[in-house]
TORTI-208034 format. One record per residue: x, y, z of N, C-alpha, C, CB in turn; residue in one letter. Coordinates in steps of 0.05 Angstrom, whole numbers, plus 5000, padded with zeros to 4 digits. Glycine has a CB too. Example, Ala and Ser with C-alpha at 12.3 -4.5 7.8 and 13.67 -1.06 7.14 Angstrom:
! TORTI-208034
  n.X  n.Y  n.Z ca.X ca.Y ca.Z  c.X  c.Y  c.Z cb.X cb.Y cb.Z code
 5264 4886 5156 5246 4910 5156 5264 4934 5156 5226 4911 5181    A
 5257 4955 5142 5273 4979 5143 5258 5001 5157 5282 4988 5114    S
END
This chain:
! TORTI-208034
  n.X  n.Y  n.Z ca.X ca.Y ca.Z  c.X  c.Y  c.Z cb.X cb.Y cb.Z code
 7136 7628 4500 7151 7652 4498 7159 7656 4469 7176 7651 4516    M
 7158 7681 4460 7165 7688 4432 7194 7695 4430 7147 7710 4422    F
 7207 7688 4408 7234 7696 4403 7232 7722 4386 7251 7674 4388    S
 7254 7738 4386 7253 7763 4371 7247 7758 4341 7280 7777 4373    P
 7255 7736 4330 7250 7731 4302 7220 7726 4296 7266 7706 4292    S
 7205 7719 4317 7176 7715 4314 7163 7740 4304 7164 7706 4340    T
 7173 7763 4311 7161 7788 4303 7167 7796 4274 7170 7810 4322    Y
 7186 7781 4262 7192 7786 4234 7174 7771 4215 7221 7779 4228    R
 7161 7750 4225 7144 7733 4209 7120 7749 4197 7133 7710 4225    I
 7106 7766 4212 7084 7781 4200 7094 7800 4178 7070 7797 4222    P
 7118 7812 4182 7129 7830 4162 7135 7814 4136 7154 7844 4172    L
 7148 7791 4139 7155 7775 4116 7129 7766 4101 7171 7750 4125    A
 7109 7758 4116 7084 7749 4103 7071 7772 4089 7065 7737 4124    A
 7070 7796 4102 7058 7819 4090 7073 7828 4065 7057 7842 4110    T
 7100 7826 4065 7116 7833 4042 7110 7814 4019 7146 7833 4049    F
 7108 7788 4024 7101 7769 4003 7074 7775 3991 7102 7740 4014    V
 7055 7781 4008 7028 7789 3998 7030 7814 3980 7008 7793 4021    V
 7046 7833 3989 7049 7858 3974 7061 7852 3946 7067 7878 3989    A
 7081 7835 3946 7093 7828 3920 7073 7815 3901 7117 7809 3924    L
 7057 7797 3912 7036 7784 3896 7016 7804 3886 7022 7762 3912    I
 7006 7821 3904 6985 7840 3897 6995 7861 3876 6975 7855 3922    V
 7019 7870 3881 7030 7892 3864 7041 7883 3837 7051 7906 3879    L
 7049 7857 3835 7062 7848 3811 7048 7825 3796 7090 7840 3817    F
 7023 7820 3804 7006 7802 3789 7000 7815 3762 6980 7793 3804    T
 7003 7801 3740 6995 7813 3714 6966 7822 3714 7000 7793 3691    P
 6961 7842 3698 6934 7854 3698 6912 7833 3692 6932 7876 3677    A
 6919 7813 3676 6899 7793 3669 6890 7776 3693 6910 7774 3648    S
 6906 7776 3714 6900 7761 3738 6889 7777 3761 6924 7747 3748    G
 6885 7804 3756 6875 7822 3777 6845 7825 3775 6889 7849 3776    V
 6830 7817 3796 6801 7820 3794 6793 7850 3794 6787 7806 3818    P
 6772 7856 3779 6763 7884 3779 6744 7888 3803 6749 7891 3752    S
 6744 7913 3812 6727 7920 3835 6713 7946 3828 6743 7923 3861    G
 6702 7958 3848 6688 7983 3844 6709 8005 3839 6670 7991 3868    F
 6700 8028 3829 6718 8049 3822 6735 8057 3847 6703 8074 3812    Q
 6761 8059 3843 6780 8067 3864 6785 8046 3885 6771 8093 3877    H
 6775 8022 3881 6780 8000 3901 6810 7994 3903 6764 7975 3894    S
 6824 7999 3881 6853 7994 3881 6867 8013 3901 6865 7997 3853    D
 6857 8037 3904 6869 8056 3923 6866 8046 3951 6856 8084 3920    K
 6843 8034 3957 6838 8023 3984 6857 8000 3989 6809 8014 3987    I
 6861 7983 3969 6880 7961 3972 6908 7971 3976 6879 7943 3946    I
 6917 7991 3961 6943 8003 3965 6946 8014 3993 6949 8025 3944    H
 6926 8029 4002 6926 8041 4028 6930 8020 4050 6901 8057 4033    F
 6913 8000 4049 6914 7979 4070 6940 7963 4069 6890 7960 4067    V
 6949 7957 4045 6973 7942 4041 6997 7956 4053 6978 7936 4012    L
 7000 7982 4048 7023 7997 4058 7020 8004 4088 7026 8022 4042    F
 6995 8007 4097 6991 8010 4126 7001 7984 4140 6961 8015 4133    A
 6995 7961 4129 7003 7936 4141 7034 7933 4139 6989 7912 4126    A
 7046 7941 4117 7075 7939 4115 7088 7957 4137 7084 7948 4087    L
 7079 7981 4140 7091 7999 4160 7086 7988 4188 7079 8027 4158    A
 7062 7979 4194 7056 7968 4221 7073 7944 4227 7027 7961 4223    Y
 7074 7925 4209 7089 7900 4214 7120 7905 4214 7083 7879 4194    T
 7128 7926 4200 7157 7934 4201 7164 7943 4229 7163 7955 4180    S
 7146 7960 4240 7151 7969 4268 7149 7946 4288 7130 7991 4276    R
 7130 7928 4283 7127 7904 4300 7153 7888 4300 7103 7887 4291    L
 7166 7887 4277 7191 7872 4274 7214 7886 4287 7197 7867 4244    A
 7210 7910 4297 7231 7924 4312 7247 7944 4295 7250 7904 4323    G
 7238 7949 4270 7251 7968 4253 7242 7996 4262 7245 7963 4223    I
 7261 8014 4267 7253 8041 4277 7236 8056 4257 7278 8057 4285    D
 7222 8076 4266 7202 8089 4249 7215 8104 4225 7186 8109 4265    W
 7239 8114 4228 7252 8128 4206 7259 8108 4184 7277 8143 4215    I
 7272 8086 4192 7278 8065 4171 7253 8053 4159 7296 8043 4184    R
 7233 8049 4175 7208 8039 4165 7196 8058 4144 7188 8035 4188    T
 7195 8084 4151 7184 8104 4132 7200 8104 4107 7184 8132 4145    A
 7227 8103 4109 7244 8104 4085 7240 8079 4067 7273 8106 4093    L
 7241 8055 4079 7239 8032 4062 7211 8028 4050 7247 8007 4077    W
 7191 8034 4066 7163 8031 4056 7158 8051 4033 7143 8034 4079    V
 7166 8076 4037 7162 8096 4016 7178 8090 3991 7168 8124 4027    L
 7203 8081 3995 7219 8073 3972 7206 8050 3957 7248 8064 3981    A
 7195 8030 3972 7181 8008 3960 7157 8018 3944 7173 7987 3981    F
 7143 8037 3955 7119 8048 3941 7127 8060 3914 7106 8070 3958    A
 7148 8076 3914 7157 8089 3889 7167 8067 3870 7179 8110 3895    V
 7184 8050 3879 7196 8029 3862 7174 8011 3850 7217 8012 3878    I
 7155 8004 3867 7134 7986 3857 7117 8000 3835 7115 7978 3879    S
 7112 8026 3838 7097 8040 3817 7114 8042 3791 7089 8068 3827    E
 7140 8048 3794 7157 8049 3770 7158 8022 3756 7186 8059 3778    V
 7161 8001 3772 7162 7974 3760 7136 7966 3747 7169 7953 3782    L
 7114 7974 3759 7088 7968 3746 7086 7982 3719 7065 7977 3765    Q
 7098 8006 3717 7097 8020 3692 7116 8009 3670 7105 8049 3697    A
 7138 7997 3679 7157 7988 3658 7158 7958 3653 7185 7997 3666    I
 7149 7942 3672 7149 7913 3668 7125 7905 3650 7147 7898 3695    L
 7129 7884 3634 7107 7875 3616 7085 7860 3631 7118 7858 3594    P
 7072 7874 3650 7050 7862 3666 7023 7871 3657 7054 7869 3695    L
 7022 7890 3638 6996 7901 3630 6985 7919 3651 6977 7878 3625    G
 7002 7929 3669 6994 7948 3690 7007 7974 3685 7001 7937 3718    R
 6998 7994 3699 7011 8021 3696 7018 8032 3724 6992 8040 3681    S
 7039 8047 3725 7046 8061 3749 7027 8084 3753 7075 8071 3749    G
 7023 8092 3778 7003 8113 3783 7012 8130 3807 6975 8100 3789    S
 7011 8156 3802 7018 8175 3824 6996 8172 3846 7020 8204 3814    I
 6971 8169 3837 6949 8166 3857 6954 8141 3874 6922 8164 3843    A
 6963 8119 3862 6969 8095 3878 6992 8101 3898 6976 8071 3860    D
 7013 8115 3888 7035 8122 3906 7026 8139 3929 7057 8136 3890    A
 7007 8157 3924 6996 8174 3946 6980 8157 3965 6978 8196 3934    L
 6965 8138 3955 6950 8119 3973 6970 8103 3989 6931 8101 3956    A
 6992 8094 3977 7013 8079 3991 7024 8096 4014 7035 8071 3971    D
 7030 8121 4007 7042 8140 4027 7023 8145 4050 7049 8166 4014    T
 6998 8149 4044 6978 8153 4065 6975 8128 4083 6950 8161 4053    A
 6975 8105 4070 6973 8080 4085 6997 8076 4103 6971 8057 4066    G
 7021 8082 4092 7045 8080 4109 7044 8098 4133 7070 8086 4092    A
 7035 8122 4129 7032 8142 4151 7013 8131 4172 7023 8169 4141    A
 6990 8121 4164 6971 8110 4183 6982 8086 4197 6944 8103 4168    V
 6996 8069 4183 7009 8045 4195 7029 8053 4217 7022 8028 4175    G
 7045 8074 4211 7064 8084 4230 7051 8096 4255 7083 8105 4217    L
 7029 8111 4251 7015 8123 4273 7002 8101 4290 6993 8143 4263    V
 6989 8081 4276 6977 8059 4291 6998 8044 4308 6963 8040 4272    A
 7021 8039 4296 7042 8025 4311 7051 8042 4335 7066 8019 4293    A
 7053 8068 4332 7062 8085 4354 7041 8085 4377 7067 8113 4344    S
 7016 8080 4370 6995 8080 4391 6992 8052 4404 6969 8088 4378    R
 6998 8031 4389 6992 8004 4399 7016 7990 4409 6980 7988 4376    V
 7039 7993 4395 7063 7977 4403 7078 7991 4425 7081 7973 4378    L
 7094 7976 4440 7111 7988 4460 7130 8008 4448 7127 7966 4475    P
 7138 8028 4463 7154 8050 4453 7184 8044 4454 7148 8075 4469    Q
 7192 8020 4460 7220 8013 4460 7229 8008 4432 7226 7988 4478    R
 7243 8028 4420 7252 8027 4393 7271 8004 4389 7265 8053 4385    V
 7268 7989 4367 7286 7968 4360 7279 7941 4372 7313 7975 4369    G
 7257 7940 4387 7249 7914 4399 7219 7909 4392 7253 7914 4429    Q
 7213 7884 4390 7185 7876 4386 7170 7880 4412 7183 7846 4377    G
 7144 7876 4412 7128 7880 4436 7137 7860 4458 7099 7876 4430    P
 7134 7869 4482 7141 7853 4506 7116 7836 4513 7150 7870 4530    D
 7118 7810 4508 7095 7793 4514 7100 7775 4538 7089 7776 4489    L
 7117 7783 4555 7124 7767 4579 7101 7768 4599 7150 7776 4593    H
END
């Protein structure tokens, strides 16, 4: 049987991955094909939104914190000495990913707001 805190573990893990991906200095970021970073931003923020809902955070609070994190992360990338730059295009990819994560959660997870899935 799962405890309610079990549903917070995926969110915590996803958030740690997001911090690593978003704040690794440019010298440590592998290069990919053109616009591959937009795909990474999209998937990362979709996962944040989905796991936030899995953890029982309602969709409004999820949307607010994930979008705030998107904006803050882009501002920090622009001002911290990481050799990275903030990007409106990345923030848009973050926003699109968050929206898809919220929609996916609404389709897959139980509709009882504030609770993790019922695995009984």
